Each structure stands twice: as structure tokens, then as C-alpha cells.
C-alpha positions in Angstrom: -26.3 -32.5 7.2 -25.0 -29.6 8.6 -21.1 -28.8 10.1 -21.9 -30.2 13.1 -22.6 -33.5 12.0 -19.3 -33.4 10.4 -17.5 -32.9 13.5 -19.2 -35.5 15.8 -18.7 -38.0 12.6 -14.8 -37.1 12.9 -15.0 -37.2 16.7 -16.2 -40.5 17.4 -13.9 -41.8 14.3 -10.3 -40.2 16.3 -12.1 -42.1 19.7 -13.7 -44.6 18.6 -16.2 -44.7 21.5 -19.5 -43.2 21.9 -18.9 -42.3 25.2 -15.3 -40.3 24.7 -15.8 -38.6 21.7 -19.2 -37.2 24.2 -16.7 -36.3 26.2 -14.9 -35.0 24.0 -18.1 -32.8 22.3 -19.1 -32.1 25.8 -22.6 -33.5 24.7 -24.8 -36.7 26.0 -23.5 -39.7 24.3 -27.4 -40.8 23.4 -27.9 -37.5 21.6 -24.3 -38.0 19.8 -25.8 -42.0 19.0 -28.6 -40.7 17.4 -26.6 -37.8 15.6 -24.5 -40.5 14.1 -27.3 -42.6 12.6 -28.8 -39.7 11.2 -26.3 -38.5 9.0 -25.5 -42.2 8.1 -29.3 -42.2 6.5 -28.8 -38.6 5.9 -25.8 -40.5 3.2 -27.1 -44.0 2.4 -24.4 -45.5 4.1 -23.0 -47.4 7.5 -19.6 -45.5 8.3 -19.3 -47.7 11.4 -19.0 -51.1 12.7 -20.7 -50.5 16.6 -19.7 -53.6 19.0 -19.5 -52.8 22.8 -16.5 -52.0 23.5 -14.9 -50.4 20.5 -16.1 -48.4 16.9 -14.7 -49.3 13.7 -14.7 -47.8 10.5 -15.9 -49.1 7.4 -14.7 -48.2 4.3 -16.9 -46.0 3.2 -16.5 -43.9 6.3 -12.4 -43.9 6.2 -13.6 -42.1 2.9 -15.8 -40.0 4.7 -13.5 -39.2 7.5 -10.0 -37.9 4.8 -12.9 -35.4 3.3 -14.5 -34.5 6.7 -11.6 -33.7 7.7 -10.5 -31.5 4.9 -13.7 -29.4 4.6 -13.5 -28.3 7.9 -10.1 -27.4 8.0 -11.1 -25.4 4.6 -14.4 -23.9 7.0 -11.8 -23.1 9.4 -9.3 -21.6 7.1 -12.4 -19.7 5.5 -12.9 -18.0 9.5 -9.4 -17.1 9.8 -9.4 -15.5 6.3 -11.7 -13.6 7.0 -10.7 -11.7 10.1 -7.7 -11.4 8.6 -9.6 -9.2 5.8 -11.8 -7.6 8.2 -8.9 -6.1 10.6 -7.0 -5.3 7.5 -4.3 -7.5 8.0 -4.1 -9.3 4.0 -4.8 -8.1 0.5 -3.1 -6.3 -2.5 -2.3 -2.6 -2.9 0.1 -0.8 -4.9 1.1 2.7 -4.4 2.5 5.9 -6.7 4.5 8.1 -5.2 5.7 11.9 -6.6 9.5 11.7 -7.6 10.5 13.8 -4.0 8.6 10.9 -2.0 10.4 8.3 -3.6 13.8 9.3 -2.6 12.9 10.7 1.3 10.0 9.1 2.1 9.5 5.7 -0.2 12.5 3.7 1.6 11.5 3.8 5.4 7.4 3.6 4.4 8.6 0.8 2.8 10.2 -1.3 5.8 7.2 0.2 8.2 5.2 -1.4 5.9 6.6 -4.8 5.6 7.2 -5.0 9.0 3.3 -3.8 10.4 1.6 -5.4 7.7 3.2 -8.3 6.4 0.0 -9.6 4.7 -0.5 -7.2 2.0 1.8 -7.8 -0.5 2.5 -4.2 -1.5 3.6 -2.7 -5.3 5.5 0.7 -5.8 5.3 2.9 -8.4 7.8 5.5 -8.2 8.9 8.7 -9.9 5.1 9.7 -10.8 3.4 13.2 -11.6 0.4 14.9 -9.7 -1.7 14.4 -12.9 -0.7 10.9 -13.7 -1.2 9.2 -10.4 -4.5 11.0 -10.0 -5.7 9.2 -13.8 -4.0 6.1 -12.4 -6.3 5.9 -8.6 -9.3 6.3 -10.7 -8.6 4.0 -13.8 -7.7 1.6 -10.6 -4.3 1.1 -11.9 -3.2 2.5 -8.2 -4.5 2.4 -5.0 -3.0 5.1 -2.9 -0.9 8.4 -4.2 1.5 9.8 -2.4 1.3 13.5 -4.7 1.7 16.9 -4.8 -2.1 17.7 -4.1 -4.2 18.9 -8.0 -7.1 20.5 -8.4 -10.5 19.0 -6.5 -11.8 15.9 -7.6 -15.0 14.6 -5.6 -14.2 10.9 -6.3 -11.0 11.4 -4.4 -10.0 11.5 -0.8 -7.0 13.2 -0.4 -5.3 14.3 3.1 -2.2 16.3 4.1 0.4 14.9 5.2 3.2 17.3 5.4 4.0 21.2 4.1 7.6 20.6 1.6 10.1 23.7 1.3 11.2 24.5 -1.9 15.5 24.4 -2.5 17.8 25.0 -5.7 19.8 22.4 -7.3 22.6 24.0 -8.8 25.8 22.1 -10.0 28.6 22.6 -7.6 31.2 24.4 -9.7 27.8 27.1 -10.0 28.3 30.9 -8.7 25.5 30.0 -6.6 27.2 26.7 -5.5 28.8 28.7 -2.5 26.0 30.8 -1.0 24.2 30.0 1.8 20.3 30.6 0.5 19.5 31.6 -3.3 17.1 33.8 -4.1 14.1 33.7 -7.1 15.9 36.8 -7.8 19.1 35.7 -8.2 18.2 33.3 -10.8 17.1 35.9 -13.4 19.9 34.6 -16.0 20.2 31.3 -15.4 19.3 28.2 -17.7 16.3 26.7 -16.1 15.7 22.9 -15.6 11.8 22.0 -15.2 8.9 19.4 -15.2 7.0 18.7 -17.9 4.2 21.4 -18.9 3.4 18.5 -21.5 2.1 15.9 -18.5 0.6 19.1 -16.4 3.1 18.6 -13.8 2.4 20.7 -10.5 6.1 21.8 -9.8 6.0 23.3 -13.8 3.2 25.7 -12.0 4.8 26.2 -9.2 8.1 27.1 -10.5 6.7 29.4 -12.9 4.5 31.2 -10.7 7.7 32.1 -8.6 9.4 33.7 -11.7 6.1 35.6 -12.5 5.5 37.1 -8.8 9.2 38.2 -8.9 8.4 39.6 -12.5 11.3 38.1 -13.9 11.5 36.5 -17.5 12.1 32.5 -17.5 14.8 30.8 -19.6 13.4 26.7 -19.0 16.6 24.6 -21.2 15.3 21.7 -20.7 11.7 19.8 -19.2 11.6 16.4 -18.1 9.3 13.8 -16.6 11.2 12.2 -14.2 13.2 14.7 -10.9 16.1 11.6 -11.1 16.5 12.7 -14.8 16.0 16.8 -13.6 18.9 16.1 -10.7 21.2 14.6 -13.4 21.0 17.2 -15.5 21.9 19.7 -12.9 24.8 17.8 -12.3 25.7 17.1 -15.6 25.7 21.6 -15.3 23.2 21.3 -18.1 20.7 24.3 -15.7 19.9 24.6 -12.3 16.3 23.5 -11.0 13.4 24.5 -8.2 13.0 21.4 -6.4 10.9 19.9 -2.8 13.3 19.8 -0.4 13.0 16.5 0.4 14.6 15.2 -3.2 17.6 16.6 -1.1 17.7 12.7 -0.5 19.3 12.5 -4.6 22.9 13.4 -3.6 24.5 12.6 -6.6 28.1 14.2 -7.3 28.1 18.0 -9.0 24.8 18.5 -7.2 24.8 21.3 -4.6 21.1 22.0 -3.1 20.3 25.5 -1.1 17.8 27.1 0.6 14.9 28.9 -1.8 14.6 32.4 0.3 13.0 35.7 -0.8 10.2 34.3 -1.1 10.7 31.1 0.9 7.9 28.5 -0.9 6.3 25.7 -0.3 4.9 22.7 -1.4 1.9 20.4 0.1 2.7 16.2 0.1 -0.8 14.8 0.1 -1.7 11.1 0.4 -5.2 10.0 -1.9 -7.3 7.3 -2.8 -10.3 6.9 -4.5 -13.3 7.8 -2.4 -15.4 4.2 -2.7 -12.4 2.4 -1.6 -13.1 1.4 1.9 -10.9 -1.9 2.5 -9.6 -2.4 5.6 -6.1 -2.7 4.8 -6.6 0.2 2.5 -7.4 2.0 5.6 -4.5 0.4 8.0 -2.1 1.4 5.2 -2.8 5.2 5.0 -2.6 5.3 9.2 1.0 3.6 8.2 1.6 6.2 6.0 0.4 9.4 8.4 3.2 7.7 11.0 6.1 7.6 9.2 5.4 10.8 7.7 
């Protein structure tokens, strides 16, 4: 038995006539009659009552027709599903974002992904530090990471997306809030709020590197894990922070952002995934991310 026999039987059962069924199937009537005879012989039951004018289903034929239709529908659905998977139109993906991408990039990105890949089920994890994202990629906890590049890892494919300038976040009543721009030297006596060193934050190393290169002692008052917490503490007047420019999308009352100059510093944003992941919907998602960024 094969699927052609099922399709032949369904056509005859629906047309109740071998001639009309043969026309529908674009085949000769004798060949169709022989195929149905072979099907009945294989099953060991009579599916049809034949007369010179009409064909009627037996009780076994009616039962077989119900199952045959369901089988053919499942086969068609399977083919459709396979084509959708091959085209990258369906699947499940979890995307991790660093804090600055959470505020500036995640809103437009989620809209574009929903519009362009409606069959892909996306989950988003915001406020992830780059080292945590790398570990989550390795373990499969996330599938795609928007991160600040860390140490090269041969198990990951990391591609740059853009370069973000750094800005200084200061309390609105701070002496530097009235400046058009801020230098690292202007932060000589400032209480600094930074991302946590214990969690190996990329921004922690960059910020302390700026002070080290300028020959200035750092006064770290608070270390935090989330960018939103960092900016909240700035709004509370507990210190100043150096952050990527996209963080300015987090516009809290009591916080003023000023460009950092002399030196003008930047930090990269990249998209990463495991090198052994080659699913079509993953590739299409990264295409959308590149276009949105």
C-alpha cells in the first residue's frame, strides 16, 4: 500500500464513479480500477459495492475513507510544515540583551520580528551582562545574544553590529549637569557607579580603563548588576556613571546625560550565536537584527 492508493480510493469514494474519478486523477479508468482492486486485496476487505452505473461504499469503506482522509491531510500538513521550517518561518528562539540594547533596541526589534517572522516564537531576556550571555549561549539557555564583545570564543560566532559612544549620566542637580560635554578629568572627585566587577562586566573594565589611562584615581561608590539599577542610583543622587549612549533611552527624572569627550570613547555592540547552530529561522532572525540595528 502507498499514498497513491489512498488518493485513488478517496477520489473514487467521493465521486462514486470510476470514470469521473479517473478524469479527476488524470489517469485511465482501467488502471484506476486495478489499483482499487489491489488495495482491497491488500486489506482483505471489500471497500466498494460496484454497479454498472454507480459505486457505493461498504461499511468498511466508509470507515477506511475517514482514516484515509486524515492520513492524507497529515501528510500534506507535514510537507507544509517542512517547507516552513526550511524557509525559517517557524521555530522557537530566546534572545538575550545587554542593558543598553534592552531599552534602545529591543522595542523596535521585537516589533520587526513579530511582523516578519510571525511563525517564530520569540522569548526575550533583558539586562544580561555579556559574560552571562556567553554562558547562556554555551548551555542553550538563549539562542542569540546582543552583547558587548568579550574574549574570543571559538564555539561562538560573533559579528559586530554597531559602535556606541559613551556618555556620562549625572544627577540633574550635579555640577556637571550644566556642561555641554564632560571629560574624564572632570570626574576626578566624582563618586562612580559601575557595573559589577564580580560578574565580569565588559563596561566595568572599559570604565576603569578610561580612568587608568587618564592617570586618575577612581572613587567607586556602588557596583550593580543591571543598567536600570545603575541609572536609578544616579537619579537618586548617589553618584555618576559612564554608559553607552543608547542608555539615554532610559529617561528617568533626575538624570542628565552628557557626551564624554577627551577622550571620546566607544563600545561595540555585536550579535552572537553558537557556531554549531545552523537553523534557517536563526539565520533569518539575525538578518532582521542586522537590518533593525
